[in-house]
C-alpha positions in Angstrom: 121.1 85.6 102.4 119.0 83.8 99.8 116.2 86.1 99.3 119.1 88.7 98.6 120.5 86.5 96.0 117.7 86.3 94.7 116.8 89.9 94.4 120.5 90.5 92.9 119.6 87.6 90.2 116.6 89.7 89.4 118.7 92.8 89.1 121.3 91.4 86.9 118.6 90.2 84.7 117.1 93.5 84.6 120.2 95.1 83.8 120.9 92.6 81.3 117.5 93.0 79.1 118.2 96.8 79.6 121.2 96.4 77.6 119.8 93.9 74.7 116.7 96.6 74.5 119.7 99.2 74.2 121.7 97.3 71.6 118.7 96.4 69.4 117.3 99.8 69.0 121.0 101.0 68.2 120.8 98.2 65.3 117.7 99.0 63.7 119.3 102.8 63.7 116.7 104.0 66.4 117.7 106.2 70.0 118.2 103.7 73.0 115.5 105.8 75.1 112.9 105.2 72.2 111.9 101.8 73.4 110.4 101.3 77.0 110.6 98.1 79.3 107.4 97.1 80.9 108.2 94.7 83.6 105.2 92.0 83.3 105.3 90.9 87.1 102.0 89.0 86.7 102.6 85.8 89.2 105.5 86.9 90.9 105.6 88.3 94.4 105.4 92.1 95.6 108.5 91.5 97.2 110.5 91.1 93.8 108.5 94.1 92.3 109.8 96.0 95.2 113.5 95.5 94.8 112.9 96.1 90.9 111.6 99.2 91.8 114.2 100.3 94.1 116.5 99.2 91.3 115.0 102.0 88.9 112.0 100.3 87.2 109.1 102.1 87.1 106.5 100.6 84.5 104.7 96.7 85.8 102.7 95.1 83.6 99.7 92.9 85.1 97.6 90.4 83.4 94.9 89.6 86.5 93.3 92.0 88.4 92.7 90.3 91.6 96.2 89.3 91.7 97.4 93.1 90.4 95.0 94.6 93.3 96.6 92.7 96.3 100.1 93.9 95.2 99.1 97.5 94.7 97.7 97.5 98.1 101.1 96.0 99.3 103.0 98.6 97.1 101.2 101.6 97.5 103.9 103.7 99.0 105.8 103.3 95.8 105.2 105.4 92.5 104.5 103.0 90.1 103.0 103.2 87.0 100.3 100.2 86.5 99.7 98.8 83.3 96.8 96.2 82.6 97.8 94.0 79.8 95.2 90.9 80.2 92.0 90.2 78.7 89.4 92.2 80.1 85.8 91.2 81.3 83.1 93.3 80.9 82.2 93.0 84.5 86.2 93.7 85.8 86.2 97.2 83.8 85.3 99.6 86.8 88.2 98.3 89.2 90.7 98.3 85.9 89.7 102.3 85.1 90.4 103.2 88.5 93.1 101.4 89.4 95.8 101.2 86.2 97.2 103.9 84.1 97.4 102.4 81.3 95.1 99.3 79.3 97.1 97.7 76.8 94.3 95.4 76.0 91.0 97.3 74.7 89.6 94.7 72.1 86.2 96.2 71.6 83.8 99.5 71.6 81.8 97.9 74.9 85.0 97.5 76.9 86.2 101.6 75.8 82.5 102.3 76.8 82.7 101.0 80.2 86.1 101.9 81.0 85.6 105.4 79.9 82.5 105.3 82.2 84.2 103.8 85.4 87.1 106.5 85.0 86.6 108.4 88.1 86.1 112.6 88.3 89.5 113.9 89.1 91.7 111.0 87.2 93.6 111.6 84.6 92.4 110.2 81.3 93.1 106.3 81.0 96.1 105.7 78.7 95.0 102.9 76.1 96.0 100.6 73.2 94.0 98.8 71.2 95.0 95.0 71.3 95.0 93.5 67.5 95.2 89.8 66.8 97.5 90.0 64.2 97.7 85.9 63.9 93.9 85.6 63.6 94.2 82.8 66.8 90.8 82.1 67.9 92.4 81.6 71.4 93.8 84.9 71.4 91.9 88.4 72.4 92.1 91.7 69.9 90.4 93.1 67.5 90.7 92.3 64.4 93.0 94.6 61.4 89.8 95.3 59.3 87.8 96.7 62.4 91.0 98.7 64.0 90.2 101.6 62.3 86.4 101.6 63.6 87.4 101.2 67.1 90.1 104.0 67.2 87.6 106.4 65.6 84.9 105.2 68.3 87.8 105.6 71.1 88.7 109.0 69.9 85.2 110.2 71.2 85.3 109.2 74.7 86.8 111.7 77.1 88.1 109.8 79.9 90.2 107.5 77.2 93.6 108.8 75.6 94.2 106.2 72.5 97.8 105.9 72.7 98.7 103.0 70.1 98.4 99.2 69.4 99.2 96.2 71.4 99.8 92.6 69.9 100.8 89.2 70.9 101.4 87.6 67.3 101.8 83.3 67.5 105.2 82.3 68.7 107.7 81.6 66.6 111.5 81.1 66.8 112.0 82.3 62.7 113.4 85.8 63.3 111.9 86.7 60.0 108.4 85.3 60.7 108.4 87.4 63.9 109.8 90.5 62.1 106.9 89.9 59.4 104.1 89.7 62.5 105.2 92.7 63.8 105.5 94.8 60.6 101.7 93.8 60.3 101.1 95.1 63.3 103.0 98.3 62.2 101.1 98.8 59.3 97.8 99.0 61.0 99.1 101.8 63.2 100.7 103.2 60.2 96.7 103.7 58.7 95.6 104.9 61.9 98.3 107.7 61.7 97.3 108.2 57.9 93.8 108.2 59.2 94.3 111.2 61.7 94.9 109.4 64.9 97.5 110.6 66.9 99.7 107.8 67.8 102.8 107.3 69.7 102.9 103.7 71.2 103.5 100.4 69.6 103.6 97.6 72.7 104.8 94.5 71.4 107.5 92.0 71.8 108.1 90.3 74.7 111.0 88.1 76.5 111.6 85.9 73.3 111.0 87.9 70.8 111.8 92.2 71.7 114.6 92.2 69.6 112.1 91.8 66.1 109.6 93.8 67.6 112.4 96.6 68.1 113.3 96.3 64.8 109.5 96.9 63.5 109.4 99.8 65.7 107.9 99.0 68.9 108.2 101.5 71.6 107.3 99.2 74.6 108.2 95.8 75.3 106.5 93.6 77.7 109.6 91.3 79.6 108.4 89.4 82.6 110.4 85.8 82.8 113.7 87.0 81.3 113.7 89.2 84.5 111.6 87.7 87.4 112.1 84.0 86.1 109.9 81.0 85.8 106.5 82.1 86.5 104.6 80.7 89.7 101.2 79.3 88.3 98.5 81.4 89.2 95.6 80.1 91.5 92.1 80.5 90.1 91.6 83.5 92.3 94.6 85.2 90.5 93.6 84.4 87.1 90.2 86.3 87.4 
C-alpha cells in the first residue's frame, strides 16, 4: 500500500505539472502541445520511472551515465526515449552515443566528434542540443554565446548527429523578470542560428522552479524532476560518474 500511495502521488504531481505547462503555453499565446515535458529521473528509482511510463510519460532525462545504464537494463521492456542531460566527459561519449536518443549537453567540438564517431551503424542520427552557458558561471558546462554558431556549423558537418537546438541552465533566481531575461538571451542565440541557416526546432530550458518563464520565452522542452518525483536521493560516487 505504501508503494502504491507513493506512485499515486507521483502520478498526481505529473498531471499537475502537465496542467501548469498547458496553462503557461496558453498564457504565452502558444499551442499547449508546443511544449514537451522531459521527466528528469536522475537519483530516482527505475520503479518510479516505470509507474510514470505506465501513466503516459515517454521522455526521461538522466544526468549520470552509470545510473542511467543500470536503469536502461531494468526498463528495457519499455519504449522509453532516453535523453542525456548532464555534463559529458570525453571517455563517456561512446556509451552515451550508443544508449541515448538525445543528448542535450554538447558544449564543444571534441565531444561532438566523439559522439558522431561512436554512433553505431544502423542507429538513427543522434539528436543533439548545444548547451549554452548563458549566465557565464564557471561552475556550469556550456559554450559561450559567441562560440555557439561555430559549434553549430561544426556539428552540421557530422553525419551521425542531428542538431535540434539549444539547452541552457541559467543562474537560479526567484525573480520572474530575471528568469525571463536569461531565457530570452538563449532565445536570441537560437534566432541567430536560425538566421545563419540552421534548421532548429528545440529550446530545452526551464526546470521545476522556472519553467513558466521559459515557456514565455519559447521553450519547447522543459526538464522537470523534483516537482514530479519529489526530493532527490543524493547520488553515490558510482552513480555520479
